[in-house]
Every structure is written in C-alpha cells, then in structure tokens.
N, C-alpha and C positions, 0 to 999 in steps of 0.2 A: 665756502671759499671757492669751490669748483664752479658753482653757478655764476659767481661774480667774475671769474676769469674768462668764461666762455665768449662773451661779446668781444673781448680783446684778442684772445688767441686764435679764434676761428678765422677772422678775416686775414690775420697774418699768415696762418697756415695755408689758406687758399691762395694768397698772393705768392707764397714761396713755390707752391706747386705750379702755379701759372708761369712763374719765371723759369722753372725747370723745364716745363713743356716748351716754352719759347726757345730755350737754349738748345734742346735736342733738335727742334725743327731748323733752327739757324745753322746748326752744325752739319745738317744734311744738305744745305744749299750748294756748297761747292761740288758735291757728288752729283746733284741733279743738273747743275750747270754743265758739268763735263759730259753728262749723258745727252744733253740737248745742244752740244757744241755745233751741230750742223745748221742750226737756226741762226740767221743774222741777229746781232745783238739788239737792235731796236725792235725787230719783230718779236724776239724772245721777251724783251721788256714789256711790250704791249700785251702779249699772251699772259705773262705772269701777273701783270697788274689787273687785267680784266678778271682773271681767275681769282685773284685776291679779293676783288670787289664782290664777287659771288660768294666767296667763303665767309665774308664778314657781314653779308646782307642780313641774316637773322638777328645779329646784334643791333643793327640799325633799326629794324622793325620793332624790336622789343623795347627800345628806349625812346620811341617816337613821341609818345604822349608826355613822358617826363621831360623830354627836351624842349617841348613847346612852352613850358612854364619858366624856363631859364633864359634870362636876358643877359647878353654880353655886349660890351662896347664895340663900336665899329672897328677900332684898332685890332681887337682880338679876332674879329671876323675876318679882317684882312690877313692876319697872320695864319689863321686856320685854313681859310679857303684860297689864299693866294700863295703864301710861303710854304705851307706844308706840302701841297702837291709838287711844288718845285723841288723840295728836299727829297721827297720820295722818288721822283723821277731821277734826280741826280744820284741818289744812293743806289738805286737799282740799275740805272743805265750805265753809270760810271763803273760799277762793279762788274757787270756783264761784259762791257767792252774791255775793261782791264784784264779780265780773265781770258779774253781772246787774244791778248797781246803779250801775256806773261804766264809763267807756270802757275797752275791753279792753286797748289798748296801755298806757295810763297805769297802770291797776290792776296789770297784769302786771309792769311795771317796778318798782312799789313792792314787790311780793312778792319780786322778784329782788334786793332788797337783803339777802336772807337770808345770803349768804356773809359779808358784813361782820358781821352779828349772830352768825354761827357763830364767827368769829374772836374777837369780844368775849367771848362765853360761854366759849369754850375757854381764852382767856387768863386770865379771872378764876377759873374753876374749877380750873385746873391750877396757876396761879402766884399766885392771890390778889392780882393786880395787873394793870393794863392799861397796856401800854407807850404812850408818846407817839405813835409812828408809827401805832399802831392807832387811837388816838383821832382823830388827824388824818385818817386814811383814812376813818373812819366819818363824820366831819363832811363830807368831800368827797362821799362816796357819798350821804348823806342830803340834801345840797344839790341833788343831781340830782332826787330825789323832790320836794323843795320847789319846784324850778323848775316842775314840772308842777302842783303844788297851789296855787301862789301866785295865778294868775288866778282859779281857782275860789273860793279863800278871799276874795279881794278883792271879787269880784262877788256872791257868794252867802253869804258868811260860812261857817258850818259846816253849811249846808243843801246841797241838790243832791246831788252825788256823794260827799260826804265820808264818809258811812256805808260806801259801797263801798270807798273808799280805806282806811278803818280796818280793814275785814275783810281786805283784801289785805295790810295790814301784819301783822295777826294770823296770817295764813297763813305769812308769812315767818318770824315768830317760831317757829311750830311746826316749820317745816322746819329752822331753825337748831338747835333743841333735839333734833330727830330725828337730825340729822347728828352732833351731839356724842355722843349715846348710841351711835350706830353706832361711833364712834371709841373710846368708853370701855368698852364692854361686854367682859367676859372671853371671850365667845364671839361668833361671827358671827351677826348677826340674819337674814341672807338665808335660811337654811334654814327659819326659822320664819315667814317672811313670808306664806305662804298663809293660815295660821291667823290671823295678826295682821290681814291685810286683810279676812278674813271677819268678824272681830270688829268692825272699823271699819265694814264694810258693814252689819252688823246694827245698829250704832248709827245709821247714816244712815237705814236703813229705819224704825227706831223713831222717829227725829226727823220723818220724813215723815208717819208715822201720827199723831203728836202734833200736828203742825202743821195737820192736816186737809186736806192737799193731795190733790187728786183724781189717782189714778194712772191714766194713759192709756198705751196702746201707742204709743211714739214712731214717727215716720215712718222709712222705710228709711235715708235719708241721715243723719238725726240719730242714729238708733240705731247705725249703723256708726261714726260719729264718736265716740260715747260709748264703744263697745267698744274702738276704737283708742286712745282716751285712756287706758283702763285697761291695755291690752296694752303700750303704749309708755311714755309718761311716768310712769305710776303702776305699771308692772309691770317690764318689762325694765330701765328706767332705774334703778329703785331697787336692783335686784340689782347692776347695773354700778357704781353709786355706792358701795354697801357694799363691793364688792370693791376699788374704787380707794382708798377711805379706809383699808382695813385692810392692803393690800399695797403701796401706793405712798407716795411722799413727800408728806406731808399738805399742805405749803405749795404745792407745784407743782400737785397735784390740785385743791386748793381754788381756785387762781387760774384754772384752766380753766373753772370754773363762772361766772366773771365775763363770759364771752362770751355767756351765755344771754340777757340783756336786749337786747343788740345784735342777735343773730340773731332773737329773737322779734319785735322791732320791724320788722326787715327783712322777715320772712315775712308779717307783717300788712299792711305797705305793699304788697308785691308782690301779695298776694291781693286788694287793694282794700278791705280791712276797715278799715284805719286810713289817714287822709289824711296825706300828707306835711306835717310841721310841724317847723320848725327847732328847737322846744323838745325834741322827742322824741329825735333823735339826740344832741343836746347833753346831755340828761339821762342817756341811756344811757352816753355816754362818761364823764360824771362818776361814775356808779356803778362803771364798770370801773376808772377811775383811782383812785377812793377804795379800792376793794377791793385793787388792786395795792399801793397805799401801805400799807394795813393789814397786808398779808401780807409786805411787803418784808423785815422783820427777824424774821419768825416762823420758827421752825425746826420741821421735821417731827419 
C-alpha cells in the first residue's frame, strides 16, 4: 500500500513545501521594500525584476529541451508573452509605488487580499458563477481592509493615503490574474519567467525614463535589499508558487497564502517599522478568515 501511495503523496508534499517557501518569501517583501525605500519606485521595480530573472534562469535552462516539444496556440502565446509581463509589471510597480504613498503594513495587507480575488476570478471563469461561501469569504476579507481604511476615510476623505491604498489593491488584482493564468495555461510558465521578467523590467525602465526620474546609484544597503527583493519574493517565490499551483491541490495551496499578511505584519512590527496597533492583527485575521471561508467549499 505504501508503494502505491508514493507517486500521489510525494508530488503533493513537494507542492505544499513549495507553497510554504513562497509564503515566507512573500511575507518578507514589505520589510525589504521598507529597507530599499530610498530607491525610486520604477528603479526599484527594474532592479527587482532583473534580479528575479537571474534567480529563475536555472529553471528556464533546465526545461529548455522539454519546452521545445510542447506546442501551444497563438492565443496562449499572446497571453503568456504579452499579458503576463504587463501583470507582473503592474503587480510589482503598483505595489512599490503604493508602499511609497501609504503606510507599509496597511498597504501590504490590502495587496494580500489577492488570494480571495484569485478564488473569485477562478470561480467565475471556470464555472460562470460564484458560490455563496466565496462571496461571504470575500466580504469578510475585504472588511479587514476596510477596518484599516475607515479611520483614513473618515478623517481625510479620499485624500492622504488613499491613492497608495488604491495602488496596493491594483497590485492585488494583478497577482490574482497572474495566479489564475498560471493555473489555466496548458504549459508551465516558470521556464519562461526569465524572459517575462526581463520584458516587465524593460517596461519599468521605460516608465522611469518617461516619468523623468533621475537615475542615481542606490546605497549599498538599499541596493542589497532591492536585489534580495528580486531574488526572493519576485524570483524564487514565483517559481515555487507556479510549481505548487500546477502540482498540488489548489484549494490547500491557495489557503497557505492566507498566512502571508499575518507573517508580513509580524515581521514589520518585530523590525520596528510598523507600530503595534490593535487594528492591524484584527484586520490580518479577518483577511485570513475570509480567505478560508471562501476556499472552504472550493475543490482543486
């Protein structure tokens, strides 16, 4: 019996470990962004994406021969090589710009509502309907974000940090769409990631040029944080998440991502970047609870 189970349990175990690895790296992203805050957002985006391309290059080289035998339609090629780089650029760029315009912990938590959005998108595109538990979970999760936004909205209306929060939400939408594409494509995206990251990085460099931002050499600590941001959260984590989505039980793998906002908030508080605030852990727990409710009746 044990030998018969091995081909089934081992891939699932590997996918779960890959998802946990990605979760830990993603949770470190706000801390790295805060450390690299002196770098302009588009320049930091470029550094992170180029570093991410380098991090995932071995994966691309390893899958080169196998990829040559797989043929996909021109529509999927357009999605992979056209839409995916735009989503990566939107996710990373909007996130980094948003964190420069709003408090790091709060903006990060808003971005990390993306697992709920991923479930909503997946339910609608696959089934053309959204189950009631998914709707209830989404409302609970977004109430966590609303808990953070309410004082800002009541005191300053839609001024102040609201633009940063909006960009953080846009980043979450981009991550949700990216995750759905990883799940839906007929081929794995991971081997093509170096090229996709370079395309997204070129877009960030072009945006920096158009914006007229002065390019300066970052300091040693900020530059190291920017490179680490690319190597970890936007490099190895992306490969691990792609592997987890394609090889593991989707509902379980997706639920592991709900730990990201709690861990990210904890890291920021421990580092002294975010002040302890009762709203922050409560909002994080609401996001996690809502995500669990949303995925409770979802099947892989």
